[in-house]
C-alpha positions in Angstrom: 15.7 18.7 -7.8 14.4 15.1 -7.4 11.6 14.0 -5.2 11.1 10.4 -4.2 7.7 9.4 -2.7 7.4 5.9 -1.2 4.1 4.0 -0.8 1.3 2.1 -2.4 -1.0 3.0 -5.2 -4.2 1.0 -5.6 -7.2 0.5 -7.9 -10.0 2.8 -6.8 -13.7 2.1 -7.1 -15.9 5.2 -6.7 -19.7 5.6 -7.0 -20.7 6.7 -10.4 -24.0 8.4 -9.3 -26.3 5.5 -10.3 -27.3 2.6 -8.2 -24.7 -0.2 -8.3 -22.6 1.8 -10.8 -18.9 2.4 -10.1 -16.0 4.1 -11.9 -12.5 2.6 -12.0 -9.6 4.9 -11.1 -6.6 4.8 -8.8 -5.4 6.4 -5.6 -3.3 6.0 -2.4 -2.1 8.6 0.1 1.5 9.0 -1.1 0.6 8.3 -4.7 -1.8 11.2 -4.6 0.9 13.5 -3.3 3.3 12.3 -5.9 1.0 12.9 -8.8 0.1 16.4 -7.6 3.8 17.2 -7.3 4.4 15.9 -10.8 1.5 18.1 -12.1 3.2 21.0 -10.4 6.3 20.4 -12.5 8.6 18.5 -10.2 10.8 15.6 -11.1 9.1 12.8 -9.1 9.7 9.1 -8.6 7.1 7.0 -6.9 9.0 4.1 -5.3 6.5 1.3 -5.3 5.7 -2.1 -6.9 2.9 -3.3 -9.2 2.2 -6.7 -10.7 2.6 -7.9 -14.3 -1.2 -8.2 -14.8 -3.3 -6.0 -17.1 -4.6 -3.8 -14.3 -0.9 -3.2 -13.2 0.0 -2.4 -16.8 -2.8 0.2 -17.0 -1.8 1.8 -13.6 1.8 2.0 -14.6 1.0 3.6 -17.9 -1.3 6.1 -16.2 1.2 7.1 -13.6 4.0 7.5 -16.0 1.6 9.5 -18.2 1.2 11.8 -15.1 4.9 12.4 -15.1 6.2 9.8 -12.5 9.5 8.3 -13.4 9.1 4.7 -14.6 12.3 3.3 -13.1 10.9 3.5 -9.5 7.8 1.5 -10.3 9.1 -2.1 -9.7 7.4 -5.3 -10.7 6.4 -8.3 -8.6 5.1 -10.9 -11.0 3.6 -13.0 -8.2 1.3 -10.2 -6.9 -1.3 -7.7 -8.0 -2.3 -4.1 -6.9 -4.4 -3.5 -3.9 -8.0 -2.3 -4.3 -10.3 0.0 -2.4 -13.9 1.3 -2.7 -15.1 4.7 -1.6 -18.4 5.6 0.0 -19.3 9.1 1.1 -21.8 10.4 3.8 -24.0 13.4 3.4 -21.1 15.8 4.3 -18.8 14.4 1.6 -16.7 12.6 4.2 -15.2 9.5 2.8 -15.2 5.9 4.0 -13.0 3.2 2.6 -13.2 -0.6 2.2 -9.9 -2.2 1.3 -8.6 -5.4 -0.3 -4.8 -4.9 0.0 -3.3 -7.6 2.2 -1.3 -9.3 -0.6 -0.5 -6.3 -2.8 2.7 -6.0 -4.8 3.7 -2.8 -3.0 4.4 -4.7 0.2 7.5 -6.2 -1.5 9.0 -3.1 -2.9 12.1 -3.4 -0.8 12.6 -7.1 -1.5 12.5 -7.4 -5.3 15.5 -8.2 -7.6 15.4 -4.5 -8.8 15.0 -3.0 -5.4 18.7 -2.4 -4.7 19.2 -0.2 -7.7 16.1 1.8 -7.1 17.0 2.3 -3.4 20.5 3.4 -4.3 19.1 6.0 -6.8 16.4 7.1 -4.3 19.1 7.8 -1.7 20.4 10.7 -3.8 17.0 12.4 -3.8 16.6 16.0 -2.7 13.4 15.2 -0.9 12.0 11.9 0.3 8.3 11.7 1.3 6.5 8.8 3.1 3.7 8.2 5.6 2.6 5.9 8.3 0.7 3.9 5.6 4.0 3.5 3.7 5.4 1.9 6.9 2.3 -0.1 7.7 2.1 -2.0 4.5 5.7 -3.2 4.7 7.0 -6.3 6.5 9.5 -5.6 9.2 12.5 -5.9 6.9 10.9 -3.5 4.4 10.1 -1.0 7.2 13.7 -1.0 8.3 14.8 -0.5 4.7 12.6 2.5 4.3 13.9 4.1 7.5 17.5 3.3 6.3 16.7 5.0 3.0 15.5 8.1 4.9 18.8 8.2 6.8 20.7 7.9 3.6 18.8 10.7 2.0 19.7 13.0 5.0 23.3 11.9 5.0 23.5 12.8 1.3 22.2 16.3 2.0 18.5 15.7 1.2 15.4 16.2 3.4 12.7 13.9 4.5 9.0 14.7 4.9 6.6 12.5 6.9 2.8 12.4 7.2 1.3 10.5 10.1 -1.8 9.2 8.2 -2.5 6.7 10.9 -4.9 3.8 9.9 -5.4 1.5 13.0 -6.6 -1.4 10.9 -3.2 -1.7 9.1 -1.3 -2.3 12.4 -1.3 -5.3 14.7 -1.7 -3.1 17.7 -1.2 0.5 18.9 2.2 -0.4 20.5 3.6 -1.4 17.1 2.2 1.7 15.4 3.7 4.0 18.1 7.1 2.4 17.8 7.1 2.9 14.0 5.9 6.5 14.5 8.8 7.3 16.9 11.2 5.7 14.4 9.8 7.9 11.6 10.0 11.1 13.6 13.7 10.4 14.3 14.5 10.5 10.5 12.3 13.4 9.4 12.9 17.0 8.7 9.4 18.1 7.7 6.3 17.0 9.6 2.8 17.0 7.9 0.6 15.4 10.7 -3.2 15.6 11.0 -4.7 16.5 14.4 -7.3 13.6 14.2 -4.5 11.0 13.5 -2.3 12.4 16.2 -5.1 12.1 18.8 -5.9 8.5 17.7 -2.2 7.5 17.8 -0.9 9.3 20.9 -4.0 10.4 22.8 -2.8 14.1 22.6 -5.5 16.5 21.3 -3.8 19.9 22.0 -2.3 21.2 18.8 0.6 23.1 20.4 1.5 20.0 22.5 1.6 17.9 19.3 3.8 20.3 17.5 6.1 20.5 20.6 6.4 16.7 20.6 7.4 16.6 17.0 10.0 19.3 17.4 11.5 17.6 20.5 11.9 14.5 18.4 14.0 16.5 16.0 11.5 17.5 13.3 12.4 21.1 12.6 9.4 22.1 10.6 5.8 21.0 11.4 2.6 21.9 9.6 -0.3 20.4 11.6 -3.5 19.9 9.5 -6.7 20.6 11.3 -9.3 19.8 8.7 -11.8 22.6 7.9 -10.1 24.8 10.6 -6.9 25.1 8.6 -3.3 24.4 9.4 -1.1 25.3 12.3 2.3 26.3 11.2 4.9 28.6 12.9 2.5 28.6 15.9 -0.1 30.4 13.6 -3.4 28.9 12.5 -3.7 29.5 8.7 -7.4 29.0 7.7 -8.5 28.0 4.2 -9.4 30.9 1.9 -13.1 29.9 1.7 -15.5 27.7 3.6 -16.5 24.8 1.3 -19.2 22.1 1.3 -17.1 19.2 0.1 -18.3 16.7 -2.5 -15.6 14.2 -1.6 -12.8 14.6 0.9 -10.7 11.7 -0.5 -7.1 12.8 -0.9 -7.6 16.3 0.7 -4.6 15.9 3.1 -2.5 14.4 0.4 -3.2 17.4 -1.9 -2.3 19.8 1.0 1.0 18.0 1.4 1.8 18.5 -2.2 0.9 22.1 -2.3 2.8 22.8 0.9 5.9 21.0 -0.3 5.8 22.6 -3.7 5.7 26.1 -2.1 8.5 25.3 0.3 10.7 23.8 -2.5 10.1 27.1 -4.3 11.4 29.0 -1.2 8.1 30.3 0.0 7.7 30.8 3.8 5.7 28.2 5.7 2.7 30.4 6.1 2.5 31.0 2.4 3.1 27.2 1.8 0.1 26.5 4.1 -2.1 28.7 1.9 -0.8 26.9 -1.2 -1.7 23.6 0.4 -5.2 24.8 1.2 -5.7 26.0 -2.4 -4.9 22.6 -3.9 -6.8 20.7 -1.2 -9.8 22.9 -1.7 -10.0 22.1 -5.4 -9.7 18.4 -4.7 -12.5 18.2 -2.2 -14.9 19.7 -4.7 -14.3 16.9 -7.2 -15.0 13.1 -7.1 -12.1 10.7 -6.4 -8.7 11.0 -4.8 -7.0 12.3 -8.0 -9.4 14.5 -10.0 -8.9 14.7 -13.7 -6.6 17.5 -14.9 -8.8 20.3 -16.2 -8.5 23.9 -17.1 -10.1 24.8 -13.7 -7.4 23.0 -11.7 -5.1 25.3 -9.7 -1.8 24.0 -10.9 -1.4 26.8 -13.5 -1.9 29.5 -10.9 0.5 27.8 -8.6 3.3 27.4 -11.1 2.8 30.0 -13.8 2.5 27.1 -16.3 -0.6 26.1 -18.2 -2.3 22.8 -17.4 -1.4 21.7 -20.9 2.3 21.9 -20.1 2.5 18.4 -18.9 5.8 17.0 -17.5 7.7 14.7 -19.8 7.3 11.0 -19.0 10.6 10.1 -20.8 13.0 11.1 -18.0 
């Protein structure tokens, strides 16, 4: 079973605990989900683009080392990766500063190798993307991503979509809402967040949000509600424990991966929500969007494999 995740991975600057000291890592909403899915043993391609600079070389090597298939990481020699810096408040809530307006990922559907990668991606069993995936693309790229989603469904695959609304990435609310409606129309699994839905649509009632997604044709919806848990099958599934997060970066992305992993392994939606909470709970107690793979990570319990059984990068 092949999973294709579409989006942008960036260089991450995170505080190192000392004044004016920073650590260099990487992250990005759909990239985070892709890496978690690869760590959980799935065959994952991250359809994106990097440059030909040393930073891009390092990112590509790291992502392939995590198990992502190299043929979906395209190259734009004229551009470089985006960059973001994380700051956290006293509750561990994250705040981002971005430098991404000219990143290579914006051209992923317009490069010489794009056609071959898109044709291969259309045969995926599951396609995953977000509102950020759409927001970073020019209009032609956005249309190409939606066409890819339609092709995946036509070929018998499924499509999962996460709202992940970032107003600063859109020219105005009207443009964002139009893309949102287009995405709902090509999706089978919805992974929205209550806060994003309220900001995008003005709707704050969880049941009303779920109803709206299902009326749009999304047959399965898991609505993330932060520390309260996740609403799935009209049931609120709370996290197993109340945590005091160190860093909430990537929490929703980890939930998405845990949820999709469980569903791909034929677990019911309620059990999948608990799996999502388990992975997200581990992530928020670490620094950075993609914590290092350690013996304490929950992947082994979620898969029956050990954390040393890494996926092969020579696919």
